[in-house]
PDB file of N, CA, C, O and CB in Angstrom:
ATOM      1  N   UNK A   1      83.707 110.540 113.408  1.00  0.00           N
ATOM      2  CA  UNK A   1      83.094 109.045 113.332  1.00  0.00           C
ATOM      3  C   UNK A   1      84.867 108.630 111.857  1.00  0.00           C
ATOM      4  O   UNK A   1      85.528 107.591 111.881  1.00  0.00           O
ATOM      5  CB  UNK A   1      80.519 109.027 112.393  1.00  0.00           C
ATOM      6  N   UNK A   2      84.998 109.308 111.288  1.00  0.00           N
ATOM      7  CA  UNK A   2      85.833 109.259 110.494  1.00  0.00           C
ATOM      8  C   UNK A   2      87.068 108.488 111.122  1.00  0.00           C
ATOM      9  O   UNK A   2      87.791 107.557 110.767  1.00  0.00           O
ATOM     10  CB  UNK A   2      86.015 110.525 110.044  1.00  0.00           C
ATOM     11  N   UNK A   3      86.959 109.334 112.244  1.00  0.00           N
ATOM     12  CA  UNK A   3      88.709 108.626 113.012  1.00  0.00           C
ATOM     13  C   UNK A   3      88.097 107.480 113.878  1.00  0.00           C
ATOM     14  O   UNK A   3      89.086 106.848 114.250  1.00  0.00           O
ATOM     15  CB  UNK A   3      89.878 110.000 114.400  1.00  0.00           C
ATOM     16  N   UNK A   4      87.021 106.902 114.375  1.00  0.00           N
ATOM     17  CA  UNK A   4      86.619 105.819 114.347  1.00  0.00           C
ATOM     18  C   UNK A   4      86.839 104.917 113.735  1.00  0.00           C
ATOM     19  O   UNK A   4      87.157 103.811 114.172  1.00  0.00           O
ATOM     20  CB  UNK A   4      85.901 105.838 114.311  1.00  0.00           C
ATOM     21  N   UNK A   5      86.629 105.420 111.962  1.00  0.00           N
ATOM     22  CA  UNK A   5      86.675 103.788 111.303  1.00  0.00           C
ATOM     23  C   UNK A   5      88.518 103.773 111.222  1.00  0.00           C
ATOM     24  O   UNK A   5      89.106 102.700 111.360  1.00  0.00           O
ATOM     25  CB  UNK A   5      85.633 103.576 109.219  1.00  0.00           C
ATOM     26  N   UNK A   6      89.042 104.656 111.064  1.00  0.00           N
ATOM     27  CA  UNK A   6      90.968 104.348 110.986  1.00  0.00           C
ATOM     28  C   UNK A   6      91.018 104.120 111.854  1.00  0.00           C
ATOM     29  O   UNK A   6      92.017 103.409 111.735  1.00  0.00           O
ATOM     30  CB  UNK A   6      92.200 105.273 110.719  1.00  0.00           C
ATOM     31  N   UNK A   7      90.744 104.055 113.069  1.00  0.00           N
ATOM     32  CA  UNK A   7      90.689 103.302 114.731  1.00  0.00           C
ATOM     33  C   UNK A   7      90.655 101.706 114.301  1.00  0.00           C
ATOM     34  O   UNK A   7      91.487 100.835 114.555  1.00  0.00           O
ATOM     35  CB  UNK A   7      88.942 103.784 115.873  1.00  0.00           C
ATOM     36  N   UNK A   8      89.710 101.635 113.741  1.00  0.00           N
ATOM     37  CA  UNK A   8      89.012 100.243 113.845  1.00  0.00           C
ATOM     38  C   UNK A   8      89.890  99.562 112.124  1.00  0.00           C
ATOM     39  O   UNK A   8      89.678  98.386 111.831  1.00  0.00           O
ATOM     40  CB  UNK A   8      86.705 100.466 113.845  1.00  0.00           C
ATOM     41  N   UNK A   9      90.636 100.283 111.347  1.00  0.00           N
ATOM     42  CA  UNK A   9      91.578  99.886 109.937  1.00  0.00           C
ATOM     43  C   UNK A   9      92.542  99.512 110.764  1.00  0.00           C
ATOM     44  O   UNK A   9      93.064  98.400 110.843  1.00  0.00           O
ATOM     45  CB  UNK A   9      92.090 101.110 108.671  1.00  0.00           C
ATOM     46  N   UNK A  10      92.765 100.458 111.374  1.00  0.00           N
ATOM     47  CA  UNK A  10      94.131 100.165 111.822  1.00  0.00           C
ATOM     48  C   UNK A  10      94.069  99.016 112.963  1.00  0.00           C
ATOM     49  O   UNK A  10      95.180  98.545 113.209  1.00  0.00           O
ATOM     50  CB  UNK A  10      94.835 101.544 112.384  1.00  0.00           C
ATOM     51  N   UNK A  11      93.314  98.631 113.490  1.00  0.00           N
ATOM     52  CA  UNK A  11      93.080  97.837 114.359  1.00  0.00           C
ATOM     53  C   UNK A  11      93.204  96.178 113.737  1.00  0.00           C
ATOM     54  O   UNK A  11      93.732  95.109 114.042  1.00  0.00           O
ATOM     55  CB  UNK A  11      91.751  98.306 114.905  1.00  0.00           C
ATOM     56  N   UNK A  12      92.389  96.737 112.731  1.00  0.00           N
ATOM     57  CA  UNK A  12      91.988  95.261 111.755  1.00  0.00           C
ATOM     58  C   UNK A  12      93.725  95.070 110.876  1.00  0.00           C
ATOM     59  O   UNK A  12      94.010  93.878 110.760  1.00  0.00           O
ATOM     60  CB  UNK A  12      90.173  95.720 110.137  1.00  0.00           C
ATOM     61  N   UNK A  13      94.351  95.626 110.543  1.00  0.00           N
ATOM     62  CA  UNK A  13      95.757  96.018 109.830  1.00  0.00           C
ATOM     63  C   UNK A  13      96.369  95.149 110.967  1.00  0.00           C
ATOM     64  O   UNK A  13      96.532  93.936 110.836  1.00  0.00           O
ATOM     65  CB  UNK A  13      96.325  97.896 109.663  1.00  0.00           C
ATOM     66  N   UNK A  14      96.598  95.633 111.751  1.00  0.00           N
ATOM     67  CA  UNK A  14      97.577  95.127 112.983  1.00  0.00           C
ATOM     68  C   UNK A  14      97.019  93.661 113.127  1.00  0.00           C
ATOM     69  O   UNK A  14      97.854  92.801 112.847  1.00  0.00           O
ATOM     70  CB  UNK A  14      97.424  96.115 114.607  1.00  0.00           C
ATOM     71  N   UNK A  15      95.683  93.162 113.535  1.00  0.00           N
ATOM     72  CA  UNK A  15      95.297  92.076 113.346  1.00  0.00           C
ATOM     73  C   UNK A  15      95.931  91.059 112.221  1.00  0.00           C
ATOM     74  O   UNK A  15      96.320  89.940 112.556  1.00  0.00           O
ATOM     75  CB  UNK A  15      94.134  92.332 113.216  1.00  0.00           C
ATOM     76  N   UNK A  16      95.984  91.378 111.288  1.00  0.00           N
ATOM     77  CA  UNK A  16      96.462  90.733 110.235  1.00  0.00           C
ATOM     78  C   UNK A  16      97.903  90.813 109.914  1.00  0.00           C
ATOM     79  O   UNK A  16      98.524  90.060 109.164  1.00  0.00           O
ATOM     80  CB  UNK A  16      95.784  91.119 109.246  1.00  0.00           C
ATOM     81  N   UNK A  17      98.302  91.712 110.505  1.00  0.00           N
ATOM     82  CA  UNK A  17      99.893  91.386 110.695  1.00  0.00           C
ATOM     83  C   UNK A  17     100.683  90.895 111.756  1.00  0.00           C
ATOM     84  O   UNK A  17     101.899  90.843 111.943  1.00  0.00           O
ATOM     85  CB  UNK A  17     100.516  92.362 110.533  1.00  0.00           C
ATOM     86  N   UNK A  18      99.733  90.563 112.378  1.00  0.00           N
ATOM     87  CA  UNK A  18     100.344  89.331 113.646  1.00  0.00           C
ATOM     88  C   UNK A  18      99.999  87.978 113.125  1.00  0.00           C
ATOM     89  O   UNK A  18     100.718  87.075 113.551  1.00  0.00           O
ATOM     90  CB  UNK A  18      99.504  89.431 115.376  1.00  0.00           C
ATOM     91  N   UNK A  19      98.843  87.570 112.108  1.00  0.00           N
ATOM     92  CA  UNK A  19      98.283  86.342 112.091  1.00  0.00           C
ATOM     93  C   UNK A  19      99.039  86.045 110.994  1.00  0.00           C
ATOM     94  O   UNK A  19      99.341  84.855 110.898  1.00  0.00           O
ATOM     95  CB  UNK A  19      96.774  86.171 112.035  1.00  0.00           C
ATOM     96  N   UNK A  20      99.524  86.942 109.947  1.00  0.00           N
ATOM     97  CA  UNK A  20     100.578  86.624 108.684  1.00  0.00           C
ATOM     98  C   UNK A  20     102.102  86.519 109.389  1.00  0.00           C
ATOM     99  O   UNK A  20     102.897  85.893 108.688  1.00  0.00           O
ATOM    100  CB  UNK A  20     100.560  88.055 107.367  1.00  0.00           C
ATOM    101  N   UNK A  21     102.632  87.018 110.636  1.00  0.00           N
ATOM    102  CA  UNK A  21     103.859  86.943 110.454  1.00  0.00           C
ATOM    103  C   UNK A  21     104.896  85.369 110.597  1.00  0.00           C
ATOM    104  O   UNK A  21     106.087  85.180 110.346  1.00  0.00           O
ATOM    105  CB  UNK A  21     104.168  87.964 111.352  1.00  0.00           C
ATOM    106  N   UNK A  22     103.702  84.345 111.163  1.00  0.00           N
ATOM    107  CA  UNK A  22     104.702  82.936 110.726  1.00  0.00           C
ATOM    108  C   UNK A  22     104.594  82.797 109.736  1.00  0.00           C
ATOM    109  O   UNK A  22     105.417  81.960 109.363  1.00  0.00           O
ATOM    110  CB  UNK A  22     104.551  81.606 111.184  1.00  0.00           C
ATOM    111  N   UNK A  23     103.862  83.230 108.772  1.00  0.00           N
ATOM    112  CA  UNK A  23     103.664  82.438 107.202  1.00  0.00           C
ATOM    113  C   UNK A  23     105.450  83.333 106.767  1.00  0.00           C
ATOM    114  O   UNK A  23     106.415  82.789 106.229  1.00  0.00           O
ATOM    115  CB  UNK A  23     101.566  83.188 105.823  1.00  0.00           C
ATOM    116  N   UNK A  24     105.394  84.065 107.004  1.00  0.00           N
ATOM    117  CA  UNK A  24     106.935  84.776 105.966  1.00  0.00           C
ATOM    118  C   UNK A  24     107.951  84.265 106.954  1.00  0.00           C
ATOM    119  O   UNK A  24     109.000  83.959 106.386  1.00  0.00           O
ATOM    120  CB  UNK A  24     107.161  86.958 105.723  1.00  0.00           C
ATOM    121  N   UNK A  25     107.968  84.035 108.560  1.00  0.00           N
ATOM    122  CA  UNK A  25     109.309  83.725 109.273  1.00  0.00           C
ATOM    123  C   UNK A  25     109.860  82.182 108.820  1.00  0.00           C
ATOM    124  O   UNK A  25     111.042  81.849 108.737  1.00  0.00           O
ATOM    125  CB  UNK A  25     109.049  83.799 111.029  1.00  0.00           C
ATOM    126  N   UNK A  26     108.549  81.252 108.523  1.00  0.00           N
ATOM    127  CA  UNK A  26     108.966  79.946 107.825  1.00  0.00           C
ATOM    128  C   UNK A  26     109.637  80.226 106.614  1.00  0.00           C
ATOM    129  O   UNK A  26     110.673  79.590 106.421  1.00  0.00           O
ATOM    130  CB  UNK A  26     107.805  79.033 107.505  1.00  0.00           C
ATOM    131  N   UNK A  27     109.256  81.081 105.711  1.00  0.00           N
ATOM    132  CA  UNK A  27     109.690  81.096 104.223  1.00  0.00           C
ATOM    133  C   UNK A  27     110.852  81.574 104.211  1.00  0.00           C
ATOM    134  O   UNK A  27     111.572  81.067 103.352  1.00  0.00           O
ATOM    135  CB  UNK A  27     108.894  81.850 103.275  1.00  0.00           C
ATOM    136  N   UNK A  28     111.516  82.696 105.105  1.00  0.00           N
ATOM    137  CA  UNK A  28     112.467  83.551 105.036  1.00  0.00           C
ATOM    138  C   UNK A  28     113.844  82.159 105.900  1.00  0.00           C
ATOM    139  O   UNK A  28     115.007  82.168 105.496  1.00  0.00           O
ATOM    140  CB  UNK A  28     111.888  85.322 105.988  1.00  0.00           C
ATOM    141  N   UNK A  29     113.448  81.278 106.879  1.00  0.00           N
ATOM    142  CA  UNK A  29     114.454  80.510 107.322  1.00  0.00           C
ATOM    143  C   UNK A  29     114.571  79.541 106.296  1.00  0.00           C
ATOM    144  O   UNK A  29     115.679  79.028 106.141  1.00  0.00           O
ATOM    145  CB  UNK A  29     114.253  79.965 108.645  1.00  0.00           C
ATOM    146  N   UNK A  30     113.330  79.087 105.332  1.00  0.00           N
ATOM    147  CA  UNK A  30     113.410  78.143 104.123  1.00  0.00           C
ATOM    148  C   UNK A  30     114.460  78.627 102.977  1.00  0.00           C
ATOM    149  O   UNK A  30     114.960  77.950 102.079  1.00  0.00           O
ATOM    150  CB  UNK A  30     111.915  78.032 103.455  1.00  0.00           C
ATOM    151  N   UNK A  31     114.591  79.618 103.197  1.00  0.00           N
ATOM    152  CA  UNK A  31     115.228  80.497 101.615  1.00  0.00           C
ATOM    153  C   UNK A  31     116.650  80.617 102.106  1.00  0.00           C
ATOM    154  O   UNK A  31     117.094  81.040 103.173  1.00  0.00           O
ATOM    155  CB  UNK A  31     114.458  82.425 101.136  1.00  0.00           C
ATOM    156  N   UNK A  32     117.396  80.002 100.758  1.00  0.00           N
ATOM    157  CA  UNK A  32     118.653  80.383 100.882  1.00  0.00           C
ATOM    158  C   UNK A  32     119.697  80.870  99.450  1.00  0.00           C
ATOM    159  O   UNK A  32     120.396  80.059  98.843  1.00  0.00           O
ATOM    160  CB  UNK A  32     119.156  79.212 101.602  1.00  0.00           C
ATOM    161  N   UNK A  33     119.633  81.883  99.216  1.00  0.00           N
ATOM    162  CA  UNK A  33     118.958  82.790  99.547  1.00  0.00           C
ATOM    163  C   UNK A  33     117.574  83.173  99.175  1.00  0.00           C
ATOM    164  O   UNK A  33     116.908  82.769  98.222  1.00  0.00           O
ATOM    165  CB  UNK A  33     119.593  83.511  99.356  1.00  0.00           C
ATOM    166  N   UNK A  34     117.202  84.191 100.277  1.00  0.00           N
ATOM    167  CA  UNK A  34     115.671  84.583 100.142  1.00  0.00           C
ATOM    168  C   UNK A  34     115.584  85.297  98.934  1.00  0.00           C
ATOM    169  O   UNK A  34     116.470  86.053  98.535  1.00  0.00           O
ATOM    170  CB  UNK A  34     115.069  85.491 101.334  1.00  0.00           C
ATOM    171  N   UNK A  35     114.094  84.976  98.104  1.00  0.00           N
ATOM    172  CA  UNK A  35     113.746  85.199  97.260  1.00  0.00           C
ATOM    173  C   UNK A  35     112.325  86.017  97.545  1.00  0.00           C
ATOM    174  O   UNK A  35     111.231  85.603  97.928  1.00  0.00           O
ATOM    175  CB  UNK A  35     113.878  84.126  96.608  1.00  0.00           C
ATOM    176  N   UNK A  36     112.965  87.838  97.072  1.00  0.00           N
ATOM    177  CA  UNK A  36     112.129  88.640  96.976  1.00  0.00           C
ATOM    178  C   UNK A  36     112.545  89.032  98.724  1.00  0.00           C
ATOM    179  O   UNK A  36     113.390  88.507  99.449  1.00  0.00           O
ATOM    180  CB  UNK A  36     110.591  88.055  96.362  1.00  0.00           C
ATOM    181  N   UNK A  37     111.594  90.133  99.001  1.00  0.00           N
ATOM    182  CA  UNK A  37     111.185  91.163  99.706  1.00  0.00           C
ATOM    183  C   UNK A  37     110.242  90.897 100.639  1.00  0.00           C
ATOM    184  O   UNK A  37     109.082  91.178 100.337  1.00  0.00           O
ATOM    185  CB  UNK A  37     110.794  92.057  98.971  1.00  0.00           C
ATOM    186  N   UNK A  38     110.452  90.439 101.663  1.00  0.00           N
ATOM    187  CA  UNK A  38     109.503  90.618 102.844  1.00  0.00           C
ATOM    188  C   UNK A  38     108.948  91.596 103.302  1.00  0.00           C
ATOM    189  O   UNK A  38     109.661  92.548 103.618  1.00  0.00           O
ATOM    190  CB  UNK A  38     109.890  90.319 103.751  1.00  0.00           C
ATOM    191  N   UNK A  39     107.729  91.666 103.456  1.00  0.00           N
ATOM    192  CA  UNK A  39     107.603  92.767 104.215  1.00  0.00           C
ATOM    193  C   UNK A  39     107.850  93.162 105.630  1.00  0.00           C
ATOM    194  O   UNK A  39     108.165  94.329 105.862  1.00  0.00           O
ATOM    195  CB  UNK A  39     106.665  92.966 104.067  1.00  0.00           C
ATOM    196  N   UNK A  40     107.723  92.201 106.707  1.00  0.00           N
ATOM    197  CA  UNK A  40     108.244  92.469 107.628  1.00  0.00           C
ATOM    198  C   UNK A  40     109.772  92.777 107.730  1.00  0.00           C
ATOM    199  O   UNK A  40     110.129  93.632 108.541  1.00  0.00           O
ATOM    200  CB  UNK A  40     107.864  91.665 108.241  1.00  0.00           C
ATOM    201  N   UNK A  41     110.806  92.055 106.864  1.00  0.00           N
ATOM    202  CA  UNK A  41     111.714  92.217 106.984  1.00  0.00           C
ATOM    203  C   UNK A  41     112.099  93.479 107.024  1.00  0.00           C
ATOM    204  O   UNK A  41     112.607  93.495 108.145  1.00  0.00           O
ATOM    205  CB  UNK A  41     112.107  91.621 106.399  1.00  0.00           C
ATOM    206  N   UNK A  42     112.260  94.868 106.484  1.00  0.00           N
ATOM    207  CA  UNK A  42     111.749  95.842 106.006  1.00  0.00           C
ATOM    208  C   UNK A  42     111.064  97.285 107.392  1.00  0.00           C
ATOM    209  O   UNK A  42     110.922  98.479 107.131  1.00  0.00           O
ATOM    210  CB  UNK A  42     110.640  95.012 105.028  1.00  0.00           C
ATOM    211  N   UNK A  43     110.805  96.666 108.632  1.00  0.00           N
ATOM    212  CA  UNK A  43     110.241  96.924 109.780  1.00  0.00           C
ATOM    213  C   UNK A  43     111.787  97.010 110.655  1.00  0.00           C
ATOM    214  O   UNK A  43     112.613  96.215 110.208  1.00  0.00           O
ATOM    215  CB  UNK A  43     109.011  95.702 110.219  1.00  0.00           C
ATOM    216  N   UNK A  44     112.235  97.800 111.740  1.00  0.00           N
ATOM    217  CA  UNK A  44     113.099  98.189 112.637  1.00  0.00           C
ATOM    218  C   UNK A  44     112.111  96.989 114.235  1.00  0.00           C
ATOM    219  O   UNK A  44     111.008  96.444 114.293  1.00  0.00           O
ATOM    220  CB  UNK A  44     113.135 100.381 112.664  1.00  0.00           C
ATOM    221  N   UNK A  45     112.874  97.057 114.867  1.00  0.00           N
ATOM    222  CA  UNK A  45     112.717  96.680 116.537  1.00  0.00           C
ATOM    223  C   UNK A  45     111.667  97.868 117.059  1.00  0.00           C
ATOM    224  O   UNK A  45     110.681  97.751 117.786  1.00  0.00           O
ATOM    225  CB  UNK A  45     114.468  96.798 117.543  1.00  0.00           C
ATOM    226  N   UNK A  46     112.138  98.854 116.533  1.00  0.00           N
ATOM    227  CA  UNK A  46     111.162  99.923 117.650  1.00  0.00           C
ATOM    228  C   UNK A  46     110.809 100.381 116.405  1.00  0.00           C
ATOM    229  O   UNK A  46     111.162 101.560 116.443  1.00  0.00           O
ATOM    230  CB  UNK A  46     111.871 101.221 118.999  1.00  0.00           C
ATOM    231  N   UNK A  47     110.220 100.125 115.075  1.00  0.00           N
ATOM    232  CA  UNK A  47     108.455 100.113 114.570  1.00  0.00           C
ATOM    233  C   UNK A  47     108.730  99.014 113.385  1.00  0.00           C
ATOM    234  O   UNK A  47     109.419  99.159 112.375  1.00  0.00           O
ATOM    235  CB  UNK A  47     107.618 102.000 113.793  1.00  0.00           C
ATOM    236  N   UNK A  48     108.085  98.033 113.755  1.00  0.00           N
ATOM    237  CA  UNK A  48     107.945  96.975 112.838  1.00  0.00           C
ATOM    238  C   UNK A  48     107.115  97.291 111.899  1.00  0.00           C
ATOM    239  O   UNK A  48     106.107  97.970 112.097  1.00  0.00           O
ATOM    240  CB  UNK A  48     107.567  95.837 113.363  1.00  0.00           C
ATOM    241  N   UNK A  49     107.400  96.911 110.993  1.00  0.00           N
ATOM    242  CA  UNK A  49     106.458  96.666 109.364  1.00  0.00           C
ATOM    243  C   UNK A  49     105.206  96.336 109.642  1.00  0.00           C
ATOM    244  O   UNK A  49     105.130  95.372 110.405  1.00  0.00           O
ATOM    245  CB  UNK A  49     106.952  95.364 108.287  1.00  0.00           C
ATOM    246  N   UNK A  50     104.102  96.829 109.268  1.00  0.00           N
ATOM    247  CA  UNK A  50     102.444  96.237 109.265  1.00  0.00           C
ATOM    248  C   UNK A  50     101.885  96.327 107.678  1.00  0.00           C
ATOM    249  O   UNK A  50     102.279  97.144 106.845  1.00  0.00           O
ATOM    250  CB  UNK A  50     101.256  97.384 110.401  1.00  0.00           C
ATOM    251  N   UNK A  51     100.962  95.376 107.487  1.00  0.00           N
ATOM    252  CA  UNK A  51     100.305  95.241 106.508  1.00  0.00           C
ATOM    253  C   UNK A  51      99.163  96.471 106.839  1.00  0.00           C
ATOM    254  O   UNK A  51      99.165  97.040 107.931  1.00  0.00           O
ATOM    255  CB  UNK A  51      99.872  93.720 106.334  1.00  0.00           C
ATOM    256  N   UNK A  52      98.101  96.840 105.661  1.00  0.00           N
ATOM    257  CA  UNK A  52      96.883  97.680 106.277  1.00  0.00           C
ATOM    258  C   UNK A  52      96.601  97.790 104.765  1.00  0.00           C
ATOM    259  O   UNK A  52      97.242  97.725 103.716  1.00  0.00           O
ATOM    260  CB  UNK A  52      97.122  99.271 107.385  1.00  0.00           C
ATOM    261  N   UNK A  53      95.228  98.005 105.197  1.00  0.00           N
ATOM    262  CA  UNK A  53      94.243  98.050 103.801  1.00  0.00           C
ATOM    263  C   UNK A  53      93.362  99.473 103.957  1.00  0.00           C
ATOM    264  O   UNK A  53      93.545  99.794 105.131  1.00  0.00           O
ATOM    265  CB  UNK A  53      92.998  96.500 103.718  1.00  0.00           C
ATOM    266  N   UNK A  54      92.776 100.151 103.534  1.00  0.00           N
ATOM    267  CA  UNK A  54      93.547 100.318 101.627  1.00  0.00           C
ATOM    268  C   UNK A  54      94.456 100.790 101.796  1.00  0.00           C
ATOM    269  O   UNK A  54      95.271 100.627 100.889  1.00  0.00           O
ATOM    270  CB  UNK A  54      92.952 101.243 100.329  1.00  0.00           C
ATOM    271  N   UNK A  55      95.023 101.846 103.274  1.00  0.00           N
ATOM    272  CA  UNK A  55      96.026 103.178 103.339  1.00  0.00           C
ATOM    273  C   UNK A  55      96.908 102.489 103.899  1.00  0.00           C
ATOM    274  O   UNK A  55      96.793 101.263 103.923  1.00  0.00           O
ATOM    275  CB  UNK A  55      95.658 104.602 104.160  1.00  0.00           C
ATOM    276  N   UNK A  56      97.718 102.971 104.332  1.00  0.00           N
ATOM    277  CA  UNK A  56      98.740 102.814 105.723  1.00  0.00           C
ATOM    278  C   UNK A  56      98.366 104.357 106.630  1.00  0.00           C
ATOM    279  O   UNK A  56      98.279 105.539 106.298  1.00  0.00           O
ATOM    280  CB  UNK A  56     100.855 102.735 105.137  1.00  0.00           C
ATOM    281  N   UNK A  57      98.182 103.442 108.179  1.00  0.00           N
ATOM    282  CA  UNK A  57      98.281 104.578 108.707  1.00  0.00           C
ATOM    283  C   UNK A  57      98.658 105.573 108.933  1.00  0.00           C
ATOM    284  O   UNK A  57      99.578 105.812 108.151  1.00  0.00           O
ATOM    285  CB  UNK A  57      98.290 104.583 109.076  1.00  0.00           C
ATOM    286  N   UNK A  58      98.427 106.665 109.831  1.00  0.00           N
ATOM    287  CA  UNK A  58      99.214 107.750 110.470  1.00  0.00           C
ATOM    288  C   UNK A  58     100.984 107.247 110.370  1.00  0.00           C
ATOM    289  O   UNK A  58     101.339 106.081 110.545  1.00  0.00           O
ATOM    290  CB  UNK A  58      98.581 107.934 112.236  1.00  0.00           C
ATOM    291  N   UNK A  59     101.634 108.026 110.157  1.00  0.00           N
ATOM    292  CA  UNK A  59     103.385 108.110 110.665  1.00  0.00           C
ATOM    293  C   UNK A  59     103.572 106.606 110.042  1.00  0.00           C
ATOM    294  O   UNK A  59     104.214 105.863 110.784  1.00  0.00           O
ATOM    295  CB  UNK A  59     103.863 108.280 112.835  1.00  0.00           C
ATOM    296  N   UNK A  60     103.219 106.149 109.072  1.00  0.00           N
ATOM    297  CA  UNK A  60     103.476 105.083 108.165  1.00  0.00           C
ATOM    298  C   UNK A  60     103.697 105.462 106.667  1.00  0.00           C
ATOM    299  O   UNK A  60     102.942 106.357 106.289  1.00  0.00           O
ATOM    300  CB  UNK A  60     102.371 104.166 108.266  1.00  0.00           C
ATOM    301  N   UNK A  61     104.794 104.853 105.480  1.00  0.00           N
ATOM    302  CA  UNK A  61     104.517 105.224 104.839  1.00  0.00           C
ATOM    303  C   UNK A  61     104.399 103.774 104.201  1.00  0.00           C
ATOM    304  O   UNK A  61     104.649 102.917 105.049  1.00  0.00           O
ATOM    305  CB  UNK A  61     105.102 106.277 104.560  1.00  0.00           C
ATOM    306  N   UNK A  62     104.032 103.149 102.714  1.00  0.00           N
ATOM    307  CA  UNK A  62     103.992 102.340 102.097  1.00  0.00           C
ATOM    308  C   UNK A  62     105.453 101.951 101.171  1.00  0.00           C
ATOM    309  O   UNK A  62     106.176 102.804 100.657  1.00  0.00           O
ATOM    310  CB  UNK A  62     102.884 102.638 101.550  1.00  0.00           C
ATOM    311  N   UNK A  63     105.678 100.435 101.103  1.00  0.00           N
ATOM    312  CA  UNK A  63     106.976 100.309 100.831  1.00  0.00           C
ATOM    313  C   UNK A  63     107.054  98.710  99.594  1.00  0.00           C
ATOM    314  O   UNK A  63     106.357  97.789 100.020  1.00  0.00           O
ATOM    315  CB  UNK A  63     107.834 100.179 102.549  1.00  0.00           C
ATOM    316  N   UNK A  64     107.500  98.520  98.777  1.00  0.00           N
ATOM    317  CA  UNK A  64     107.520  97.456  98.236  1.00  0.00           C
ATOM    318  C   UNK A  64     107.413  95.978  98.603  1.00  0.00           C
ATOM    319  O   UNK A  64     108.154  95.753  99.560  1.00  0.00           O
ATOM    320  CB  UNK A  64     108.282  97.620  97.814  1.00  0.00           C
ATOM    321  N   UNK A  65     106.885  95.098  98.270  1.00  0.00           N
ATOM    322  CA  UNK A  65     106.945  93.927  99.025  1.00  0.00           C
ATOM    323  C   UNK A  65     106.568  92.732  98.103  1.00  0.00           C
ATOM    324  O   UNK A  65     105.680  92.796  97.253  1.00  0.00           O
ATOM    325  CB  UNK A  65     106.027  94.042 100.251  1.00  0.00           C
ATOM    326  N   UNK A  66     107.551  91.323  98.428  1.00  0.00           N
ATOM    327  CA  UNK A  66     106.877  90.254  97.594  1.00  0.00           C
ATOM    328  C   UNK A  66     106.351  89.530  97.904  1.00  0.00           C
ATOM    329  O   UNK A  66     105.953  88.630  97.165  1.00  0.00           O
ATOM    330  CB  UNK A  66     107.323  89.661  96.996  1.00  0.00           C
ATOM    331  N   UNK A  67     106.126  89.603  99.100  1.00  0.00           N
ATOM    332  CA  UNK A  67     105.843  88.595 100.171  1.00  0.00           C
ATOM    333  C   UNK A  67     105.740  89.098 101.396  1.00  0.00           C
ATOM    334  O   UNK A  67     106.424  90.051 101.767  1.00  0.00           O
ATOM    335  CB  UNK A  67     106.773  87.613 100.261  1.00  0.00           C
ATOM    336  N   UNK A  68     104.597  88.311 102.372  1.00  0.00           N
ATOM    337  CA  UNK A  68     104.479  88.449 103.893  1.00  0.00           C
ATOM    338  C   UNK A  68     102.687  89.724 103.885  1.00  0.00           C
ATOM    339  O   UNK A  68     102.136  89.681 104.985  1.00  0.00           O
ATOM    340  CB  UNK A  68     106.513  89.427 104.705  1.00  0.00           C
ATOM    341  N   UNK A  69     102.183  90.363 103.173  1.00  0.00           N
ATOM    342  CA  UNK A  69     101.222  90.751 103.233  1.00  0.00           C
ATOM    343  C   UNK A  69     100.185  89.620 102.789  1.00  0.00           C
ATOM    344  O   UNK A  69     100.620  88.780 102.001  1.00  0.00           O
ATOM    345  CB  UNK A  69     101.298  91.868 102.640  1.00  0.00           C
ATOM    346  N   UNK A  70      99.030  89.524 103.156  1.00  0.00           N
ATOM    347  CA  UNK A  70      97.397  88.716 102.026  1.00  0.00           C
ATOM    348  C   UNK A  70      97.276  88.574 101.078  1.00  0.00           C
ATOM    349  O   UNK A  70      97.082  87.477 100.554  1.00  0.00           O
ATOM    350  CB  UNK A  70      96.182  89.155 101.818  1.00  0.00           C
ATOM    351  N   UNK A  71      97.350  89.678 100.494  1.00  0.00           N
ATOM    352  CA  UNK A  71      97.338  89.628  98.880  1.00  0.00           C
ATOM    353  C   UNK A  71      97.992  91.559  98.030  1.00  0.00           C
ATOM    354  O   UNK A  71      98.449  92.604  98.495  1.00  0.00           O
ATOM    355  CB  UNK A  71      95.137  89.177  98.417  1.00  0.00           C
ATOM    356  N   UNK A  72      97.733  91.177  97.028  1.00  0.00           N
ATOM    357  CA  UNK A  72      98.222  92.254  96.913  1.00  0.00           C
ATOM    358  C   UNK A  72      97.686  94.283  96.848  1.00  0.00           C
ATOM    359  O   UNK A  72      98.298  95.300  96.524  1.00  0.00           O
ATOM    360  CB  UNK A  72      98.694  91.714  95.968  1.00  0.00           C
ATOM    361  N   UNK A  73      95.916  93.933  97.477  1.00  0.00           N
ATOM    362  CA  UNK A  73      95.296  94.703  97.826  1.00  0.00           C
ATOM    363  C   UNK A  73      95.556  95.413  98.890  1.00  0.00           C
ATOM    364  O   UNK A  73      94.984  96.458  99.201  1.00  0.00           O
ATOM    365  CB  UNK A  73      94.471  94.320  97.822  1.00  0.00           C
ATOM    366  N   UNK A  74      96.881  94.588  99.792  1.00  0.00           N
ATOM    367  CA  UNK A  74      97.215  95.096 100.860  1.00  0.00           C
ATOM    368  C   UNK A  74      98.613  96.082 100.783  1.00  0.00           C
ATOM    369  O   UNK A  74      99.411  95.912  99.861  1.00  0.00           O
ATOM    370  CB  UNK A  74      97.286  93.968 101.730  1.00  0.00           C
ATOM    371  N   UNK A  75      98.780  96.843 101.545  1.00  0.00           N
ATOM    372  CA  UNK A  75     100.520  97.664 101.480  1.00  0.00           C
ATOM    373  C   UNK A  75     100.731  97.033 102.475  1.00  0.00           C
ATOM    374  O   UNK A  75      99.874  96.659 103.276  1.00  0.00           O
ATOM    375  CB  UNK A  75     100.942  99.489 101.647  1.00  0.00           C
ATOM    376  N   UNK A  76     102.419  96.760 102.558  1.00  0.00           N
ATOM    377  CA  UNK A  76     103.152  96.871 103.776  1.00  0.00           C
ATOM    378  C   UNK A  76     103.829  98.589 103.870  1.00  0.00           C
ATOM    379  O   UNK A  76     104.283  99.394 103.057  1.00  0.00           O
ATOM    380  CB  UNK A  76     104.415  95.565 103.726  1.00  0.00           C
ATOM    381  N   UNK A  77     103.535  98.553 105.614  1.00  0.00           N
ATOM    382  CA  UNK A  77     103.658 100.002 105.780  1.00  0.00           C
ATOM    383  C   UNK A  77     105.412 100.378 106.466  1.00  0.00           C
ATOM    384  O   UNK A  77     106.058  99.413 106.876  1.00  0.00           O
ATOM    385  CB  UNK A  77     102.236 100.500 106.959  1.00  0.00           C
ATOM    386  N   UNK A  78     105.778 101.195 106.505  1.00  0.00           N
ATOM    387  CA  UNK A  78     106.818 100.800 107.567  1.00  0.00           C
ATOM    388  C   UNK A  78     106.783 102.458 108.295  1.00  0.00           C
ATOM    389  O   UNK A  78     107.492 102.720 109.267  1.00  0.00           O
ATOM    390  CB  UNK A  78     108.621 100.142 106.781  1.00  0.00           C
TER     391      UNK A  78
END
């Protein structure tokens, strides 16, 4: 049962990541120089950063971020 909850939370985090991505990319383009550190800027093409709540899924670690996730209760995971 615990694994199912983890899978559900990971799926929700992925959905939040996908829905939050356009807002961050628009902010990056308009900032000249960028103000702060975006969550998604810290990922790589092979392992994109994701926003997760309450903790990062297995294989990910939390990193500092200024924007990109819904609010401060979320963690930016790479």
